[in-house]
C-alpha positions as CSV (number, residue, x, y, z in Angstrom):
1,X,-12.6,3.2,-8.4
2,X,-14.7,4.0,-5.3
3,X,-13.2,6.2,-2.7
4,X,-15.1,4.4,0.1
5,X,-13.2,3.4,3.3
6,X,-14.4,0.6,5.6
7,X,-13.6,1.8,9.1
8,X,-14.0,-0.7,11.9
9,X,-14.5,0.5,15.4
10,X,-16.0,3.9,14.4
11,X,-17.7,4.4,17.7
12,X,-14.3,4.3,19.6
13,X,-12.1,7.3,20.6
14,X,-9.6,6.7,17.8
15,X,-12.2,5.4,15.3
16,X,-14.3,8.5,15.7
17,X,-11.4,10.8,15.0
18,X,-10.3,8.7,12.0
19,X,-13.8,9.0,10.7
20,X,-13.8,12.8,11.1
21,X,-10.4,13.0,9.4
22,X,-11.5,10.8,6.5
23,X,-14.8,12.7,5.9
24,X,-13.0,16.0,6.1
25,X,-10.6,14.8,3.5
26,X,-13.5,13.9,1.2
27,X,-13.7,10.1,1.5
28,X,-16.9,8.2,1.9
29,X,-16.9,6.2,5.1
30,X,-18.6,2.9,6.0
31,X,-18.4,2.5,9.7
32,X,-18.7,-0.8,11.5
33,X,-20.6,-1.1,14.8
34,X,-21.5,-4.1,16.8
35,X,-25.0,-2.8,17.3
36,X,-26.8,-0.6,14.8
37,X,-28.3,1.4,17.6
38,X,-24.9,3.2,18.0
39,X,-25.1,4.6,14.4
40,X,-27.4,7.5,15.3
41,X,-25.1,8.7,18.1
42,X,-22.0,8.4,15.9
43,X,-23.7,10.3,13.1
44,X,-24.8,13.1,15.5
45,X,-21.3,13.3,17.0
46,X,-19.6,13.6,13.7
47,X,-22.1,16.1,12.4
48,X,-21.5,18.3,15.5
49,X,-17.8,18.1,14.7
50,X,-18.5,19.5,11.2
51,X,-18.3,16.3,9.1
52,X,-20.4,15.8,6.0
53,X,-22.4,12.8,7.3
54,X,-24.2,12.3,4.0
55,X,-21.0,10.4,3.0
56,X,-21.4,8.1,6.0
57,X,-23.1,4.7,6.2
58,X,-22.9,1.8,8.7
59,X,-22.7,-2.0,8.8
60,X,-22.9,-4.4,11.7
61,X,-19.8,-6.5,12.3
62,X,-18.5,-8.5,15.2
63,X,-14.8,-9.4,15.6
64,X,-15.8,-12.9,16.7
65,X,-18.2,-13.6,13.9
66,X,-17.7,-14.3,10.1
67,X,-21.1,-12.8,9.3
68,X,-21.2,-9.7,7.1
69,X,-17.5,-9.1,6.4
70,X,-17.6,-9.8,2.6
71,X,-20.8,-7.8,2.2
72,X,-19.2,-4.9,4.2
73,X,-16.3,-4.8,1.7
74,X,-18.5,-4.3,-1.3
75,X,-17.3,-1.2,-3.3
76,X,-14.6,-0.5,-0.7
77,X,-11.2,0.8,-1.7
78,X,-9.4,1.0,1.6
79,X,-9.7,-0.7,5.0
80,X,-9.0,1.2,8.3
81,X,-9.1,-1.5,11.0
82,X,-9.2,0.4,14.4
83,X,-11.5,-2.0,16.2
84,X,-9.9,-4.0,19.0
85,X,-11.0,-5.1,22.5
86,X,-9.7,-3.0,25.4
87,X,-10.7,-3.5,29.1
88,X,-9.6,-1.4,32.1
89,X,-9.4,-4.5,34.3
90,X,-7.2,-7.4,33.2
91,X,-9.3,-10.5,32.7
92,X,-8.7,-13.7,34.5
93,X,-8.5,-15.5,31.2
94,X,-6.0,-13.7,28.9
95,X,-7.7,-15.2,25.9
96,X,-10.7,-13.0,26.5
97,X,-8.6,-10.1,25.1
98,X,-6.2,-12.0,22.8
99,X,-8.7,-14.1,20.9
100,X,-11.0,-11.3,19.6
101,X,-8.0,-9.1,18.8
102,X,-6.2,-11.7,16.7
103,X,-9.3,-13.3,15.2
104,X,-10.9,-9.9,14.5
105,X,-7.7,-8.8,12.7
106,X,-7.7,-12.0,10.7
107,X,-11.3,-11.7,9.7
108,X,-10.9,-8.0,8.7
109,X,-7.7,-8.5,6.7
110,X,-8.7,-11.7,4.9
111,X,-12.1,-10.1,3.9
112,X,-10.2,-7.1,2.6
113,X,-7.8,-9.3,0.6
114,X,-10.7,-11.2,-0.9
115,X,-12.2,-7.8,-1.9
116,X,-8.9,-6.7,-3.4
117,X,-8.7,-3.4,-1.4
118,X,-5.8,-1.2,-2.3
119,X,-4.4,-0.7,1.2
120,X,-5.0,-1.6,4.8
121,X,-4.2,0.6,7.8
122,X,-4.1,-1.2,11.1
123,X,-4.3,0.5,14.5
124,X,-1.6,-1.3,16.5
125,X,0.1,0.2,19.6
126,X,3.4,0.9,21.2
127,X,2.4,-2.1,23.3
128,X,3.5,-4.3,20.3
129,X,6.9,-2.5,20.3
130,X,8.3,-1.7,23.7
131,X,7.8,-4.6,26.2
132,X,10.3,-7.2,27.2
133,X,13.4,-5.0,26.6
134,X,16.1,-3.8,28.9
135,X,14.6,-1.7,31.7
136,X,17.6,0.7,31.5
137,X,17.2,1.3,27.8
138,X,17.5,5.0,26.9
139,X,17.3,4.8,23.1
140,X,13.9,5.5,21.6
141,X,11.8,2.5,20.4
142,X,11.7,2.2,16.6
143,X,9.7,0.3,14.0
144,X,12.3,-2.4,14.2
145,X,11.5,-3.2,17.8
146,X,8.9,-5.8,18.8
147,X,7.6,-6.8,22.2
148,X,9.1,-10.0,23.5
149,X,6.1,-12.1,24.5
150,X,8.2,-14.4,26.7
151,X,9.0,-11.5,29.0
152,X,7.4,-11.3,32.5
153,X,6.0,-7.8,32.1
154,X,3.7,-8.7,29.2
155,X,0.1,-8.4,30.4
156,X,-3.0,-9.6,28.4
157,X,-3.5,-6.3,26.6
158,X,0.1,-6.1,25.5
159,X,0.0,-9.7,24.3
160,X,-3.3,-9.0,22.4
161,X,-1.9,-6.0,20.5
162,X,1.4,-7.8,19.7
163,X,-0.2,-11.0,18.5
164,X,-2.8,-9.1,16.5
165,X,-0.2,-7.0,14.6
166,X,2.1,-10.1,14.1
167,X,-0.9,-11.9,12.6
168,X,-1.6,-9.0,10.3
169,X,1.9,-9.0,8.9
170,X,1.8,-12.8,8.5
171,X,-1.5,-12.7,6.6
172,X,-0.1,-10.0,4.2
173,X,3.1,-12.0,3.8
174,X,1.2,-15.2,2.8
175,X,-0.8,-13.2,0.3
176,X,2.3,-11.6,-1.2
177,X,1.0,-8.2,-0.3
178,X,3.1,-7.0,2.6
179,X,3.5,-3.6,1.1
180,X,-0.3,-3.0,1.1
181,X,-0.3,-2.8,4.9
182,X,0.7,0.0,7.2
183,X,0.4,0.0,11.0
184,X,0.0,2.9,13.3
185,X,1.6,2.3,16.7
186,X,0.6,5.0,19.2
187,X,1.4,5.2,22.9
188,X,-1.2,6.5,25.3
189,X,-3.7,8.5,23.3
190,X,-5.0,11.8,24.6
191,X,-6.6,14.8,23.1
192,X,-10.1,16.2,22.6
193,X,-13.2,14.0,23.0
194,X,-15.8,14.0,20.3
195,X,-18.5,12.6,22.7
196,X,-19.0,11.7,26.4
197,X,-17.0,8.4,26.3
198,X,-13.5,9.2,27.7
199,X,-12.0,5.9,26.6
200,X,-9.0,4.4,28.5
201,X,-6.1,6.9,28.6
202,X,-8.4,10.0,29.0
203,X,-10.3,7.9,31.6
204,X,-7.2,8.2,33.8
205,X,-7.5,11.9,33.7
206,X,-11.2,11.7,34.6
207,X,-10.2,9.7,37.7
208,X,-7.8,12.6,38.6
209,X,-10.7,15.0,38.4
210,X,-13.1,13.0,40.4
211,X,-10.7,12.1,43.2
212,X,-10.7,8.4,42.6
213,X,-6.9,8.7,41.9
214,X,-5.7,10.6,45.0
215,X,-2.1,9.5,44.6
216,X,-0.1,8.4,41.6
217,X,2.1,5.4,41.0
218,X,5.5,6.2,39.4
219,X,4.4,5.0,35.9
220,X,5.1,6.9,32.7
221,X,3.2,7.1,29.4
222,X,4.4,7.7,25.9
223,X,1.7,10.3,25.1
224,X,0.3,11.2,21.7
225,X,-2.6,13.4,20.5
226,X,-5.5,11.6,18.9
227,X,-5.7,14.2,16.2
228,X,-2.1,13.2,15.1
229,X,-3.1,9.5,15.3
230,X,-6.1,10.1,13.0
231,X,-4.0,12.2,10.6
232,X,-1.4,9.4,10.4
233,X,-4.1,6.8,9.6
234,X,-5.4,8.9,6.7
235,X,-1.9,9.7,5.4
236,X,-0.7,6.1,5.6
237,X,-3.7,5.0,3.5
238,X,-2.3,6.5,0.3
239,X,1.3,7.7,0.8
240,X,3.8,5.7,-1.3
241,X,6.3,5.9,1.5
242,X,3.9,4.3,4.0
243,X,3.7,1.0,2.2
244,X,4.7,-2.0,4.3
245,X,5.8,0.1,7.3
246,X,5.2,0.5,11.0
247,X,4.8,4.0,12.5
248,X,5.6,4.4,16.2
249,X,3.9,7.4,17.7
250,X,4.6,9.4,20.8
251,X,5.7,13.0,21.4
252,X,6.9,13.0,25.0
253,X,6.7,10.8,28.1
254,X,4.8,11.9,31.1
255,X,4.3,10.3,34.5
256,X,0.9,10.3,36.1
257,X,2.1,12.9,38.6
258,X,3.5,15.1,35.8
259,X,0.1,14.9,34.1
260,X,-1.6,15.9,37.3
261,X,0.7,18.9,37.7
262,X,0.0,20.0,34.1
263,X,-3.8,19.8,34.8
264,X,-3.4,21.8,38.1
265,X,-1.7,24.6,36.2
266,X,-4.1,24.6,33.3
267,X,-7.3,24.2,35.2
268,X,-6.5,25.4,38.8
269,X,-10.2,25.5,39.7
270,X,-10.3,21.7,39.4
271,X,-7.0,21.1,41.3
272,X,-8.6,20.1,44.6
273,X,-9.1,16.4,44.0
274,X,-6.0,15.9,41.8
275,X,-3.2,13.4,43.0
276,X,-1.0,15.2,45.5
277,X,1.9,12.8,45.7
278,X,3.6,9.7,44.2
279,X,3.1,6.4,46.0
280,X,6.4,4.7,46.9
281,X,7.1,1.7,44.7
282,X,7.1,-0.7,47.6
283,X,3.5,0.1,48.4
284,X,2.5,-0.3,44.8
285,X,4.2,-3.7,44.8
286,X,2.4,-4.7,48.0
287,X,-0.9,-3.9,46.3
288,X,0.2,-6.0,43.4
289,X,0.1,-9.1,45.5
290,X,-3.7,-8.9,45.8
291,X,-4.7,-6.8,42.8
292,X,-4.3,-8.4,39.4
293,X,-4.6,-5.0,37.5
294,X,-1.8,-3.5,39.6
295,X,0.3,-6.6,39.3
296,X,0.1,-6.4,35.5
297,X,1.8,-3.0,35.5
298,X,4.5,-3.5,38.1
299,X,7.1,-3.8,35.4
300,X,6.6,-0.2,34.4
301,X,7.4,1.3,37.8
302,X,10.0,3.9,37.3
303,X,10.7,3.0,33.7
304,X,11.0,5.8,31.1
305,X,10.4,4.8,27.5
306,X,10.3,7.0,24.4
307,X,9.2,6.5,20.8
308,X,11.1,7.4,17.7
309,X,8.4,9.3,15.8
310,X,10.6,10.7,13.0
311,X,8.9,8.4,10.4
312,X,5.4,9.6,11.2
313,X,6.5,13.2,11.4
314,X,8.0,12.8,7.9
315,X,4.7,11.2,6.8
316,X,2.6,14.1,8.1
317,X,5.1,16.7,7.0
318,X,4.9,18.6,10.3
319,X,5.8,18.3,14.0
320,X,3.5,16.4,16.3
321,X,1.3,18.1,18.9
322,X,3.2,18.2,22.3
323,X,2.2,15.6,24.9
324,X,1.3,18.4,27.4
325,X,-1.0,20.0,24.9
326,X,-2.7,16.7,24.2
327,X,-3.3,16.1,28.0
328,X,-4.7,19.7,28.4
329,X,-7.0,19.2,25.4
330,X,-8.3,16.0,27.0
331,X,-9.0,17.8,30.3
332,X,-10.8,20.8,28.7
333,X,-13.1,18.5,26.8
334,X,-13.8,16.4,29.9
335,X,-15.0,19.7,31.5
336,X,-16.9,20.7,28.4
337,X,-18.7,17.3,28.3
338,X,-19.6,17.6,31.9
339,X,-17.4,14.7,32.9
340,X,-15.2,16.6,35.3
C-alpha cells in the first residue's frame, strides 16, 4: 500500500506545517493548491525548512468544484483535509464562508471514501466546540462539547467550522466508517512562520508590531503552537486510539493585552507601537453598532475559555508547547521575515 497522503490547503499556515511534519516522518505528500503557480513557492519554503521535497507533488483542487478530486485520490492512503475558507472581515452573506467550508469538506471526504483511504484527519477548530455555552463556565471544553448554532454569539466563521465538522461526521456515519475519521480542534494558532504569510492569528501580532492595534479589546484566545497542531495531525492519521475522536487543542488562554505584554518583554526593541491599554467594554460595544467585524466578537468580551487538551497530550506522548512560547515564536519569525 502506498504511503502517500493527500494534503488539502498545503499553502496555508497549518497546511505548510503539516506538510513539513509528514515529509519529515517519511510520507509522500500530494498537496492541493487552487493555482499551480503556488507550487514553486510551497516547494521552496519546505525545502528551506529541511524537508525532502522529492517526495512532494501537487494537484489543483477547488473546494467549490467537483473537478479533479477522484484523480487526486489515486494511490493515496490517507487524507489530511486542512483547507477551509477564512477571512479577517466577516462577509455580509454568511454563506460566503459556510458554503465552501461545508461543500469542500463533503467533496474531500466523499472522494476519499470512494478511493477507500484508510483514515481521514480533518482540521476543525475550537470554534466548533465552545460557542453558545454559559458565559460563566469555568470547566475546560472537551470533545463532548459542540457549539450551539442557535446562540447569538455565533458568527459566520464559527458557523462554517461547526457545520463543516458536523457534515464530516455525518458523511462518515452514513458510510459506516466513523472510526476512520479524526478531527483536530485547535484554538488560536501561533508559532513560527514558514513563509511571509502571517495568517490570521499571527496577523494579530503583526498589527501589534505595526501600530495598527494601539489598544486591545478585553478578548482572550485559547492559544496553541502550530508545531503541536501539525504533530497531532500526523499522529491522528495512524494511532489506533485516534479512531473516531475529536481532539481539542489549547495550552493556555491569553488576552490581547497579555500577548502584547509578553512581546514587550521578549522583544523590547519593538515595544514602541504595541498596545498600551485595554479598551473599556462599553467603547468596544459602541463600535460594534457600526462595525460588523467588531459586532461579531462582542460575545467574547471578558469571557475566559479553556480547552481540555489531555487527549491530544496523550496522543503525542508529551506536554504541549506553552502558549507564551508559541506567541514569542510567532513574533520572532515575523521579525525574521521582515514583517515587523
